[in-house]
VEXTORMI-904426 format. One record per residue (C-alpha): residue number from 0; residue in three letters; y, x, z. Coordinates in Angstrom, 2 decimals, always signed. Example, Ala and Ser with C-alpha at 12.3 -4.5 7.8 and 13.67 -1.06 7.14 Angstrom:
BEGIN
<mido nr="0" rest="ALA" c2="-4.50" c1="+12.30" c3="+7.80"/>
<mido nr="1" rest="SER" c2="-1.06" c1="+13.67" c3="+7.14"/>
***
This chain:
BEGIN
<mido nr="0" rest="MET" c2="+51.02" c1="+4.12" c3="+9.87"/>
<mido nr="1" rest="VAL" c2="+48.43" c1="+2.49" c3="+12.09"/>
<mido nr="2" rest="SER" c2="+47.62" c1="+5.78" c3="+13.73"/>
<mido nr="3" rest="GLN" c2="+51.30" c1="+6.53" c3="+14.25"/>
<mido nr="4" rest="ALA" c2="+51.92" c1="+3.09" c3="+15.85"/>
<mido nr="5" rest="LEU" c2="+48.99" c1="+3.55" c3="+18.18"/>
<mido nr="6" rest="SER" c2="+50.23" c1="+7.11" c3="+19.09"/>
<mido nr="7" rest="GLU" c2="+53.77" c1="+5.79" c3="+19.80"/>
<mido nr="8" rest="ALA" c2="+52.32" c1="+3.09" c3="+22.01"/>
<mido nr="9" rest="HIS" c2="+49.99" c1="+5.62" c3="+23.80"/>
<mido nr="10" rest="ALA" c2="+47.11" c1="+3.26" c3="+22.92"/>
<mido nr="11" rest="ASN" c2="+43.56" c1="+3.75" c3="+21.65"/>
<mido nr="12" rest="GLY" c2="+42.21" c1="+1.51" c3="+18.93"/>
<mido nr="13" rest="SER" c2="+39.33" c1="+0.68" c3="+16.67"/>
<mido nr="14" rest="LEU" c2="+39.28" c1="-0.76" c3="+13.18"/>
<mido nr="15" rest="SER" c2="+36.41" c1="-2.70" c3="+11.58"/>
<mido nr="16" rest="TYR" c2="+36.63" c1="-4.08" c3="+8.05"/>
<mido nr="17" rest="TRP" c2="+34.58" c1="-4.56" c3="+4.89"/>
<mido nr="18" rest="GLY" c2="+36.55" c1="-2.17" c3="+2.70"/>
<mido nr="19" rest="ARG" c2="+35.02" c1="-3.67" c3="-0.44"/>
<mido nr="20" rest="GLU" c2="+32.21" c1="-6.08" c3="-1.15"/>
<mido nr="21" rest="PRO" c2="+29.01" c1="-5.26" c3="+0.71"/>
<mido nr="22" rest="CYS" c2="+26.48" c1="-3.16" c3="-1.15"/>
<mido nr="23" rest="SER" c2="+28.90" c1="-2.17" c3="-3.88"/>
<mido nr="24" rest="PHE" c2="+29.22" c1="+1.46" c3="-2.86"/>
<mido nr="25" rest="SER" c2="+28.48" c1="+3.98" c3="-5.59"/>
<mido nr="26" rest="PRO" c2="+26.72" c1="+7.18" c3="-4.74"/>
<mido nr="27" rest="HIS" c2="+29.90" c1="+8.90" c3="-6.06"/>
<mido nr="28" rest="GLU" c2="+32.30" c1="+6.93" c3="-3.80"/>
<mido nr="29" rest="PHE" c2="+31.84" c1="+8.10" c3="-0.22"/>
<mido nr="30" rest="TYR" c2="+34.85" c1="+6.56" c3="+1.46"/>
<mido nr="31" rest="PRO" c2="+35.68" c1="+2.85" c3="+1.61"/>
<mido nr="32" rest="VAL" c2="+39.06" c1="+1.55" c3="+0.65"/>
<mido nr="33" rest="LEU" c2="+41.20" c1="+0.94" c3="+3.74"/>
<mido nr="34" rest="PRO" c2="+42.83" c1="-2.52" c3="+4.29"/>
<mido nr="35" rest="ALA" c2="+46.32" c1="-2.92" c3="+2.92"/>
<mido nr="36" rest="ILE" c2="+49.03" c1="-2.48" c3="+5.50"/>
<mido nr="37" rest="ARG" c2="+52.77" c1="-2.91" c3="+5.23"/>
<mido nr="38" rest="GLY" c2="+55.58" c1="-1.05" c3="+6.89"/>
<mido nr="39" rest="VAL" c2="+57.16" c1="-2.81" c3="+9.89"/>
<mido nr="40" rest="ASN" c2="+59.43" c1="-2.08" c3="+12.72"/>
<mido nr="41" rest="THR" c2="+57.22" c1="-0.32" c3="+15.28"/>
<mido nr="42" rest="SER" c2="+59.17" c1="-1.41" c3="+18.35"/>
<mido nr="43" rest="GLY" c2="+57.51" c1="-4.13" c3="+20.43"/>
<mido nr="44" rest="PRO" c2="+54.10" c1="-4.77" c3="+21.82"/>
<mido nr="45" rest="ILE" c2="+51.45" c1="-2.79" c3="+19.93"/>
<mido nr="46" rest="ARG" c2="+49.30" c1="-5.88" c3="+19.29"/>
<mido nr="47" rest="GLU" c2="+52.16" c1="-7.65" c3="+17.59"/>
<mido nr="48" rest="VAL" c2="+53.20" c1="-4.55" c3="+15.60"/>
<mido nr="49" rest="LEU" c2="+49.67" c1="-4.06" c3="+14.22"/>
<mido nr="50" rest="GLN" c2="+49.25" c1="-7.80" c3="+13.49"/>
<mido nr="51" rest="GLN" c2="+52.48" c1="-7.58" c3="+11.37"/>
<mido nr="52" rest="MET" c2="+51.11" c1="-4.46" c3="+9.61"/>
<mido nr="53" rest="PHE" c2="+47.96" c1="-6.37" c3="+8.60"/>
<mido nr="54" rest="ALA" c2="+49.75" c1="-9.59" c3="+7.80"/>
<mido nr="55" rest="ASN" c2="+48.63" c1="-9.39" c3="+4.13"/>
<mido nr="56" rest="ASP" c2="+44.94" c1="-9.58" c3="+5.19"/>
<mido nr="57" rest="PRO" c2="+44.36" c1="-13.16" c3="+6.42"/>
<mido nr="58" rest="LYS" c2="+40.95" c1="-12.09" c3="+7.85"/>
<mido nr="59" rest="MET" c2="+42.37" c1="-9.26" c3="+9.98"/>
<mido nr="60" rest="GLN" c2="+42.81" c1="-10.02" c3="+13.68"/>
<mido nr="61" rest="VAL" c2="+44.33" c1="-7.77" c3="+16.34"/>
<mido nr="62" rest="ALA" c2="+43.37" c1="-8.09" c3="+19.98"/>
<mido nr="63" rest="GLN" c2="+44.14" c1="-5.89" c3="+23.01"/>
<mido nr="64" rest="GLU" c2="+41.60" c1="-5.44" c3="+25.83"/>
<mido nr="65" rest="PRO" c2="+42.80" c1="-5.60" c3="+29.42"/>
<mido nr="66" rest="GLU" c2="+42.55" c1="-1.81" c3="+29.79"/>
<mido nr="67" rest="GLY" c2="+44.68" c1="-1.43" c3="+26.67"/>
<mido nr="68" rest="THR" c2="+42.37" c1="-0.63" c3="+23.81"/>
<mido nr="69" rest="VAL" c2="+43.41" c1="-2.35" c3="+20.59"/>
<mido nr="70" rest="ARG" c2="+40.72" c1="-3.82" c3="+18.36"/>
<mido nr="71" rest="MET" c2="+41.61" c1="-4.48" c3="+14.75"/>
<mido nr="72" rest="PHE" c2="+38.90" c1="-6.41" c3="+12.92"/>
<mido nr="73" rest="GLU" c2="+38.23" c1="-8.64" c3="+9.96"/>
<mido nr="74" rest="THR" c2="+36.75" c1="-11.87" c3="+11.12"/>
<mido nr="75" rest="ASP" c2="+33.89" c1="-11.77" c3="+8.63"/>
<mido nr="76" rest="VAL" c2="+32.54" c1="-8.33" c3="+9.74"/>
<mido nr="77" rest="PRO" c2="+29.23" c1="-8.71" c3="+11.53"/>
<mido nr="78" rest="LYS" c2="+29.53" c1="-7.44" c3="+15.11"/>
<mido nr="79" rest="ASP" c2="+25.90" c1="-6.65" c3="+15.98"/>
<mido nr="80" rest="LEU" c2="+26.07" c1="-3.10" c3="+14.60"/>
<mido nr="81" rest="LEU" c2="+29.61" c1="-2.60" c3="+16.08"/>
<mido nr="82" rest="GLU" c2="+28.34" c1="-3.57" c3="+19.52"/>
<mido nr="83" rest="ILE" c2="+25.73" c1="-0.79" c3="+19.76"/>
<mido nr="84" rest="LYS" c2="+26.49" c1="+1.39" c3="+22.82"/>
<mido nr="85" rest="ILE" c2="+25.56" c1="+5.00" c3="+22.24"/>
<mido nr="86" rest="HIS" c2="+24.97" c1="+6.51" c3="+25.67"/>
<mido nr="87" rest="HIS" c2="+25.84" c1="+10.13" c3="+24.74"/>
<mido nr="88" rest="MET" c2="+27.09" c1="+11.77" c3="+21.56"/>
<mido nr="89" rest="SER" c2="+27.91" c1="+15.42" c3="+21.25"/>
<mido nr="90" rest="PHE" c2="+29.68" c1="+16.78" c3="+18.27"/>
<mido nr="91" rest="ASP" c2="+29.44" c1="+20.37" c3="+19.48"/>
<mido nr="92" rest="VAL" c2="+26.48" c1="+21.26" c3="+17.32"/>
<mido nr="93" rest="PRO" c2="+26.04" c1="+24.69" c3="+15.59"/>
<mido nr="94" rest="GLY" c2="+26.97" c1="+24.31" c3="+11.89"/>
<mido nr="95" rest="PHE" c2="+28.66" c1="+20.96" c3="+12.51"/>
<mido nr="96" rest="HIS" c2="+32.12" c1="+20.57" c3="+11.00"/>
<mido nr="97" rest="GLY" c2="+33.72" c1="+17.36" c3="+9.93"/>
<mido nr="98" rest="PRO" c2="+33.61" c1="+13.61" c3="+9.35"/>
<mido nr="99" rest="ASN" c2="+30.59" c1="+13.52" c3="+7.10"/>
<mido nr="100" rest="MET" c2="+28.47" c1="+15.38" c3="+9.58"/>
<mido nr="101" rest="ALA" c2="+29.81" c1="+13.09" c3="+12.31"/>
<mido nr="102" rest="ILE" c2="+28.41" c1="+10.15" c3="+10.41"/>
<mido nr="103" rest="ARG" c2="+25.03" c1="+11.86" c3="+10.13"/>
<mido nr="104" rest="LEU" c2="+25.02" c1="+12.63" c3="+13.91"/>
<mido nr="105" rest="ILE" c2="+25.93" c1="+9.05" c3="+14.77"/>
<mido nr="106" rest="LEU" c2="+23.24" c1="+7.62" c3="+12.49"/>
<mido nr="107" rest="SER" c2="+20.73" c1="+9.92" c3="+14.12"/>
<mido nr="108" rest="ALA" c2="+21.52" c1="+8.65" c3="+17.67"/>
<mido nr="109" rest="PRO" c2="+18.43" c1="+6.95" c3="+19.26"/>
<mido nr="110" rest="GLU" c2="+20.30" c1="+3.74" c3="+19.77"/>
<mido nr="111" rest="VAL" c2="+21.33" c1="+3.57" c3="+16.13"/>
<mido nr="112" rest="LYS" c2="+17.87" c1="+4.51" c3="+14.96"/>
<mido nr="113" rest="LYS" c2="+16.43" c1="+1.68" c3="+17.05"/>
<mido nr="114" rest="PHE" c2="+18.91" c1="-0.79" c3="+15.57"/>
<mido nr="115" rest="ARG" c2="+18.08" c1="+0.34" c3="+12.03"/>
<mido nr="116" rest="LYS" c2="+14.37" c1="+0.04" c3="+12.69"/>
<mido nr="117" rest="VAL" c2="+14.66" c1="-3.50" c3="+14.11"/>
<mido nr="118" rest="HIS" c2="+16.87" c1="-4.58" c3="+11.20"/>
<mido nr="119" rest="LYS" c2="+14.76" c1="-2.73" c3="+8.66"/>
<mido nr="120" rest="ILE" c2="+17.65" c1="-0.49" c3="+7.45"/>
<mido nr="121" rest="GLU" c2="+15.69" c1="+2.51" c3="+6.18"/>
<mido nr="122" rest="PRO" c2="+15.80" c1="+5.23" c3="+4.97"/>
<mido nr="123" rest="VAL" c2="+19.21" c1="+6.78" c3="+5.74"/>
<mido nr="124" rest="SER" c2="+19.32" c1="+8.36" c3="+2.23"/>
<mido nr="125" rest="GLU" c2="+19.73" c1="+4.83" c3="+0.69"/>
<mido nr="126" rest="LEU" c2="+22.93" c1="+4.37" c3="+2.71"/>
<mido nr="127" rest="HIS" c2="+24.81" c1="+6.79" c3="+0.39"/>
<mido nr="128" rest="ILE" c2="+25.99" c1="+9.06" c3="+3.24"/>
<mido nr="129" rest="ALA" c2="+28.42" c1="+11.72" c3="+2.02"/>
<mido nr="130" rest="PRO" c2="+27.14" c1="+15.20" c3="+1.75"/>
<mido nr="131" rest="SER" c2="+27.91" c1="+18.06" c3="+4.15"/>
<mido nr="132" rest="ASP" c2="+31.47" c1="+18.98" c3="+4.88"/>
<mido nr="133" rest="ALA" c2="+30.80" c1="+22.67" c3="+4.10"/>
<mido nr="134" rest="GLY" c2="+33.44" c1="+24.06" c3="+1.83"/>
<mido nr="135" rest="HIS" c2="+35.91" c1="+21.25" c3="+2.46"/>
<mido nr="136" rest="ASP" c2="+39.08" c1="+21.52" c3="+4.44"/>
<mido nr="137" rest="TYR" c2="+38.39" c1="+18.39" c3="+6.55"/>
<mido nr="138" rest="PRO" c2="+39.57" c1="+18.25" c3="+10.19"/>
<mido nr="139" rest="SER" c2="+36.91" c1="+19.53" c3="+12.59"/>
<mido nr="140" rest="VAL" c2="+35.24" c1="+17.01" c3="+14.89"/>
<mido nr="141" rest="SER" c2="+34.24" c1="+18.36" c3="+18.35"/>
<mido nr="142" rest="GLY" c2="+33.64" c1="+17.19" c3="+21.85"/>
<mido nr="143" rest="SER" c2="+31.39" c1="+14.52" c3="+23.22"/>
<mido nr="144" rest="LEU" c2="+31.54" c1="+10.85" c3="+24.05"/>
<mido nr="145" rest="ASP" c2="+29.68" c1="+8.78" c3="+26.66"/>
<mido nr="146" rest="ASN" c2="+29.02" c1="+5.03" c3="+26.44"/>
***
């Protein structure tokens, strides 16, 4: 519903949330639980529509930047990691396929590696990153991003 509302508003957005208590991920649970949303009338300003969707989560805030990007975030999520700027990221890598491999590529970016080193977040294997996307019918991730 969030993706549809953003699409209808021709807006880009980002979502940051805990998903579940920190450090409670199991090696067998690769994807966090999304915040609860409720169906609402999608007419009106996108910021208001999304704030209504997340009304059941008192920590969720919705803000819209001057250029139009919508930021949905729980107020207790630390922002230092979210504010890392990766200068260049290419997802067009031979053998690369879907979202799990995207996570691996992002975590291997020099800017993220530096952050992990400074904050003593090592090794990557302890972060319970999902295995390869091979053999799964996940959507393919391709292209590149700058800054």
